[in-house]
KEDREN-870598 format. One record per atom (N, C-alpha, C): x, y, z; residue number from 1. Coordinates in Angstrom, 3 decimals, always signed. Example, Ala and Ser with C-alpha at 12.3 -4.5 7.8 and 13.67 -1.06 7.14 Angstrom:
BEGIN
+----------+----------+----------+-----+
:        X :        Y :        Z : num :
+----------+----------+----------+-----+
:  +13.190 :   -5.690 :   +7.800 :   1 :
:  +12.300 :   -4.500 :   +7.800 :   1 :
:  +13.200 :   -3.300 :   +7.800 :   1 :
:  +12.850 :   -2.250 :   +7.080 :   2 :
:  +13.670 :   -1.060 :   +7.140 :   2 :
:  +12.900 :   +0.030 :   +7.870 :   2 :
+----------+----------+----------+-----+
REM end
This chain:
BEGIN
+----------+----------+----------+-----+
:        X :        Y :        Z : num :
+----------+----------+----------+-----+
:  +12.296 :  -53.515 :  +69.925 :   1 :
:  +12.485 :  -54.752 :  +71.000 :   1 :
:  +13.426 :  -55.486 :  +69.784 :   1 :
:  +13.303 :  -55.482 :  +68.756 :   2 :
:  +13.824 :  -56.184 :  +67.746 :   2 :
:  +15.394 :  -56.030 :  +67.455 :   2 :
:  +15.268 :  -54.501 :  +67.489 :   3 :
:  +16.736 :  -53.826 :  +67.161 :   3 :
:  +17.518 :  -54.137 :  +68.378 :   3 :
:  +16.832 :  -54.094 :  +69.393 :   4 :
:  +17.427 :  -54.185 :  +70.979 :   4 :
:  +18.293 :  -55.443 :  +71.170 :   4 :
:  +17.324 :  -56.423 :  +71.007 :   5 :
:  +17.817 :  -58.005 :  +71.013 :   5 :
:  +18.937 :  -58.366 :  +69.773 :   5 :
:  +18.742 :  -57.630 :  +68.506 :   6 :
:  +19.876 :  -58.044 :  +67.778 :   6 :
:  +21.179 :  -57.313 :  +68.060 :   6 :
:  +21.023 :  -55.946 :  +68.672 :   7 :
:  +22.410 :  -55.068 :  +68.917 :   7 :
:  +22.847 :  -55.885 :  +70.376 :   7 :
:  +22.216 :  -56.535 :  +71.168 :   8 :
:  +22.848 :  -57.157 :  +72.302 :   8 :
:  +23.472 :  -58.530 :  +71.747 :   8 :
:  +22.606 :  -59.301 :  +70.735 :   9 :
:  +23.252 :  -60.542 :  +70.210 :   9 :
:  +24.416 :  -60.177 :  +69.460 :   9 :
:  +24.755 :  -59.162 :  +68.727 :  10 :
:  +25.853 :  -59.060 :  +68.071 :  10 :
:  +27.109 :  -58.539 :  +68.703 :  10 :
:  +26.801 :  -57.870 :  +69.832 :  11 :
:  +27.876 :  -57.656 :  +70.696 :  11 :
:  +28.172 :  -57.947 :  +71.931 :  11 :
:  +27.399 :  -58.901 :  +72.115 :  12 :
:  +27.635 :  -59.862 :  +73.384 :  12 :
:  +28.129 :  -61.120 :  +72.920 :  12 :
:  +27.680 :  -61.550 :  +71.671 :  13 :
:  +27.896 :  -63.077 :  +71.507 :  13 :
:  +26.931 :  -63.759 :  +72.147 :  13 :
:  +25.890 :  -63.827 :  +72.636 :  14 :
:  +24.942 :  -64.422 :  +73.562 :  14 :
:  +23.666 :  -64.536 :  +72.571 :  14 :
:  +23.196 :  -65.588 :  +72.220 :  15 :
:  +21.796 :  -65.830 :  +71.335 :  15 :
:  +20.701 :  -65.181 :  +72.245 :  15 :
:  +20.085 :  -64.312 :  +71.453 :  16 :
:  +18.993 :  -63.695 :  +71.666 :  16 :
:  +17.383 :  -63.908 :  +71.138 :  16 :
:  +17.695 :  -64.719 :  +69.986 :  17 :
:  +16.742 :  -65.086 :  +68.990 :  17 :
:  +15.690 :  -63.872 :  +68.394 :  17 :
:  +16.374 :  -62.942 :  +68.394 :  18 :
:  +15.755 :  -61.589 :  +67.807 :  18 :
:  +14.756 :  -61.829 :  +66.731 :  18 :
:  +14.926 :  -62.751 :  +65.758 :  19 :
:  +13.905 :  -63.048 :  +64.710 :  19 :
:  +12.321 :  -63.365 :  +65.260 :  19 :
:  +12.790 :  -63.820 :  +66.270 :  20 :
:  +11.295 :  -64.387 :  +67.004 :  20 :
:  +10.159 :  -62.857 :  +67.296 :  20 :
:  +10.979 :  -61.775 :  +67.126 :  21 :
:   +9.989 :  -60.569 :  +67.361 :  21 :
:   +9.209 :  -60.058 :  +66.452 :  21 :
:   +9.439 :  -60.869 :  +65.147 :  22 :
:   +8.762 :  -60.631 :  +63.968 :  22 :
:   +7.211 :  -61.324 :  +64.127 :  22 :
:   +7.077 :  -62.233 :  +65.186 :  23 :
:   +5.604 :  -63.079 :  +65.449 :  23 :
:   +4.977 :  -61.403 :  +65.994 :  23 :
:   +5.019 :  -60.857 :  +66.986 :  24 :
:   +4.319 :  -59.870 :  +67.426 :  24 :
:   +4.104 :  -58.958 :  +66.342 :  24 :
:   +5.253 :  -58.459 :  +65.584 :  25 :
:   +5.179 :  -57.518 :  +64.606 :  25 :
:   +4.008 :  -58.028 :  +63.808 :  25 :
:   +4.289 :  -59.179 :  +63.185 :  26 :
:   +3.027 :  -59.533 :  +62.123 :  26 :
:   +1.539 :  -59.597 :  +62.697 :  26 :
:   +1.583 :  -60.159 :  +64.414 :  27 :
:   +0.418 :  -60.436 :  +64.450 :  27 :
:   -0.234 :  -59.002 :  +64.812 :  27 :
:   +0.238 :  -57.964 :  +65.434 :  28 :
:   -0.484 :  -56.711 :  +65.348 :  28 :
:   -0.591 :  -56.074 :  +64.121 :  28 :
:   -0.115 :  -56.444 :  +62.890 :  29 :
:   -0.034 :  -55.908 :  +61.782 :  29 :
:   -1.614 :  -56.328 :  +61.313 :  29 :
:   -1.630 :  -57.912 :  +61.316 :  30 :
:   -2.919 :  -58.616 :  +60.923 :  30 :
:   -3.753 :  -58.303 :  +61.968 :  30 :
:   -3.891 :  -57.571 :  +63.366 :  31 :
:   -4.934 :  -57.063 :  +64.037 :  31 :
:   -5.174 :  -55.654 :  +63.352 :  31 :
:   -4.464 :  -54.909 :  +63.284 :  32 :
:   -4.773 :  -53.554 :  +62.721 :  32 :
:   -5.231 :  -53.504 :  +61.427 :  32 :
:   -4.960 :  -54.384 :  +60.538 :  33 :
:   -5.610 :  -54.528 :  +59.380 :  33 :
:   -6.968 :  -54.834 :  +59.180 :  33 :
:   -7.154 :  -55.979 :  +60.318 :  34 :
:   -8.601 :  -56.304 :  +60.333 :  34 :
:   -9.361 :  -55.334 :  +61.028 :  34 :
:   -8.954 :  -54.661 :  +61.955 :  35 :
:   -9.756 :  -53.409 :  +62.379 :  35 :
:   -9.944 :  -52.323 :  +61.830 :  35 :
:   -8.883 :  -52.252 :  +60.725 :  36 :
:   -9.139 :  -50.979 :  +59.798 :  36 :
:   -9.996 :  -51.296 :  +58.802 :  36 :
:  -10.522 :  -52.606 :  +58.364 :  37 :
:  -11.302 :  -53.364 :  +57.297 :  37 :
:  -12.774 :  -53.001 :  +57.831 :  37 :
:  -12.848 :  -53.356 :  +59.073 :  38 :
:  -14.026 :  -53.416 :  +59.877 :  38 :
:  -14.491 :  -51.938 :  +60.374 :  38 :
:  -15.602 :  -51.534 :  +60.563 :  39 :
:  -16.287 :  -50.524 :  +61.060 :  39 :
:  -16.539 :  -50.560 :  +62.479 :  39 :
:  -15.704 :  -51.281 :  +63.073 :  40 :
:  -16.174 :  -51.578 :  +64.880 :  40 :
:  -14.756 :  -51.672 :  +65.445 :  40 :
:  -14.888 :  -51.038 :  +66.851 :  41 :
:  -13.874 :  -51.154 :  +67.737 :  41 :
:  -13.552 :  -52.477 :  +68.506 :  41 :
:  -14.273 :  -53.510 :  +68.404 :  42 :
:  -14.176 :  -54.905 :  +68.862 :  42 :
:  -14.853 :  -55.723 :  +68.278 :  42 :
:  -14.808 :  -57.126 :  +68.872 :  43 :
:  -16.020 :  -58.178 :  +68.340 :  43 :
:  -15.275 :  -58.942 :  +67.211 :  43 :
:  -14.230 :  -58.482 :  +66.588 :  44 :
:  -13.659 :  -59.296 :  +65.430 :  44 :
:  -12.833 :  -60.279 :  +65.966 :  44 :
:  -12.981 :  -61.665 :  +65.792 :  45 :
:  -12.500 :  -62.711 :  +66.409 :  45 :
:  -10.987 :  -63.176 :  +65.988 :  45 :
:  -10.764 :  -62.805 :  +65.007 :  46 :
:   -9.702 :  -62.940 :  +64.197 :  46 :
:   -8.685 :  -61.673 :  +64.510 :  46 :
:   -9.074 :  -60.474 :  +64.663 :  47 :
:   -8.397 :  -58.927 :  +65.145 :  47 :
:   -8.072 :  -59.413 :  +66.690 :  47 :
:   -9.070 :  -59.777 :  +67.247 :  48 :
:   -8.652 :  -60.069 :  +68.774 :  48 :
:   -7.766 :  -61.200 :  +69.019 :  48 :
:   -7.947 :  -62.006 :  +68.464 :  49 :
:   -7.059 :  -63.192 :  +68.504 :  49 :
:   -5.544 :  -62.591 :  +68.293 :  49 :
:   -5.580 :  -62.178 :  +67.098 :  50 :
:   -4.130 :  -61.641 :  +66.641 :  50 :
:   -3.426 :  -60.578 :  +67.694 :  50 :
:   -4.469 :  -59.809 :  +68.133 :  51 :
:   -3.943 :  -58.949 :  +69.176 :  51 :
:   -3.509 :  -59.578 :  +70.539 :  51 :
:   -4.198 :  -60.361 :  +70.928 :  52 :
:   -3.589 :  -61.287 :  +72.061 :  52 :
:   -2.415 :  -61.973 :  +71.792 :  52 :
:   -2.310 :  -62.583 :  +70.559 :  53 :
:   -1.062 :  -63.613 :  +70.535 :  53 :
:   -0.030 :  -62.440 :  +70.561 :  53 :
:   -0.350 :  -61.296 :  +69.584 :  54 :
:   +0.842 :  -60.265 :  +69.697 :  54 :
:   +1.330 :  -59.671 :  +70.922 :  54 :
:   +0.275 :  -59.551 :  +71.983 :  55 :
:   +0.593 :  -58.886 :  +73.038 :  55 :
:   +1.505 :  -60.131 :  +74.009 :  55 :
:   +0.705 :  -61.293 :  +73.901 :  56 :
:   +1.523 :  -62.310 :  +74.715 :  56 :
:   +3.024 :  -62.690 :  +74.439 :  56 :
:   +3.018 :  -62.825 :  +73.008 :  57 :
:   +4.329 :  -63.180 :  +72.551 :  57 :
:   +5.245 :  -61.957 :  +72.851 :  57 :
:   +5.008 :  -60.790 :  +72.746 :  58 :
:   +5.897 :  -59.387 :  +72.911 :  58 :
:   +6.161 :  -59.698 :  +74.456 :  58 :
:   +5.203 :  -59.751 :  +75.267 :  59 :
:   +5.391 :  -59.750 :  +76.690 :  59 :
:   +6.375 :  -60.956 :  +77.054 :  59 :
:   +6.119 :  -62.054 :  +76.671 :  60 :
:   +7.286 :  -63.257 :  +76.948 :  60 :
:   +8.669 :  -63.272 :  +76.309 :  60 :
:   +8.641 :  -62.579 :  +75.162 :  61 :
:   +9.896 :  -62.349 :  +74.474 :  61 :
:  +10.677 :  -61.146 :  +75.429 :  61 :
:  +10.129 :  -60.135 :  +75.692 :  62 :
:  +10.657 :  -58.860 :  +76.509 :  62 :
:  +11.218 :  -59.288 :  +77.560 :  62 :
:  +10.178 :  -60.084 :  +78.566 :  63 :
:  +10.848 :  -60.362 :  +79.841 :  63 :
:  +11.941 :  -61.466 :  +79.781 :  63 :
:  +11.763 :  -62.418 :  +78.371 :  64 :
:  +13.163 :  -63.403 :  +78.317 :  64 :
:  +14.175 :  -62.423 :  +78.084 :  64 :
:  +14.280 :  -61.333 :  +77.338 :  65 :
:  +15.157 :  -60.691 :  +76.896 :  65 :
:  +16.110 :  -59.883 :  +77.935 :  65 :
:  +15.127 :  -59.374 :  +78.683 :  66 :
:  +15.604 :  -58.810 :  +80.180 :  66 :
:  +16.014 :  -59.634 :  +80.999 :  66 :
:  +15.974 :  -61.010 :  +81.180 :  67 :
:  +16.468 :  -61.800 :  +82.002 :  67 :
:  +17.602 :  -62.218 :  +81.531 :  67 :
:  +17.925 :  -62.244 :  +80.161 :  68 :
:  +18.951 :  -62.882 :  +79.453 :  68 :
:  +20.092 :  -61.501 :  +79.632 :  68 :
:  +19.575 :  -60.389 :  +79.572 :  69 :
:  +20.707 :  -59.333 :  +79.494 :  69 :
:  +21.034 :  -58.881 :  +81.076 :  69 :
:  +20.152 :  -58.952 :  +81.707 :  70 :
:  +20.170 :  -58.444 :  +83.352 :  70 :
:  +20.778 :  -59.527 :  +84.219 :  70 :
:  +19.635 :  -60.437 :  +84.363 :  71 :
:  +19.797 :  -61.325 :  +85.457 :  71 :
:  +20.673 :  -62.651 :  +85.277 :  71 :
:  +20.332 :  -63.375 :  +84.437 :  72 :
:  +21.277 :  -64.467 :  +83.813 :  72 :
:  +22.687 :  -64.072 :  +83.959 :  72 :
:  +23.608 :  -64.781 :  +84.841 :  73 :
:  +25.064 :  -64.474 :  +84.581 :  73 :
:  +25.797 :  -64.843 :  +83.300 :  73 :
:  +26.711 :  -63.868 :  +83.323 :  74 :
:  +27.407 :  -64.087 :  +81.753 :  74 :
:  +28.146 :  -65.490 :  +81.874 :  74 :
:  +28.462 :  -66.066 :  +80.868 :  75 :
:  +29.166 :  -67.100 :  +81.019 :  75 :
:  +30.824 :  -67.166 :  +81.563 :  75 :
:  +31.645 :  -65.939 :  +81.184 :  76 :
:  +32.985 :  -65.672 :  +81.374 :  76 :
:  +33.104 :  -64.731 :  +82.822 :  76 :
:  +31.687 :  -64.733 :  +83.521 :  77 :
:  +31.852 :  -63.588 :  +84.605 :  77 :
:  +32.583 :  -64.199 :  +85.741 :  77 :
:  +33.511 :  -63.240 :  +86.212 :  78 :
:  +34.443 :  -63.356 :  +87.276 :  78 :
:  +33.738 :  -63.260 :  +88.689 :  78 :
:  +33.559 :  -63.997 :  +89.417 :  79 :
:  +33.037 :  -64.080 :  +90.664 :  79 :
:  +34.055 :  -63.351 :  +91.762 :  79 :
+----------+----------+----------+-----+
REM end
């Protein structure tokens, strides 16, 4: 998603804030490392919190990017 947002920003000239996609990437990495270190499937508060933050931020950013690319009218659109 980060690369799609970056590509769209570069070629459309519209701001996508693609660097914010590092937040879910880092959050998922933290969650994965925490669960790799523990010998359990669930129950780690930090791991669970990191995965929740990563999932919610990725969902929010993905919906916003979709809205930006597909739904929101272009500034120079001819009607």
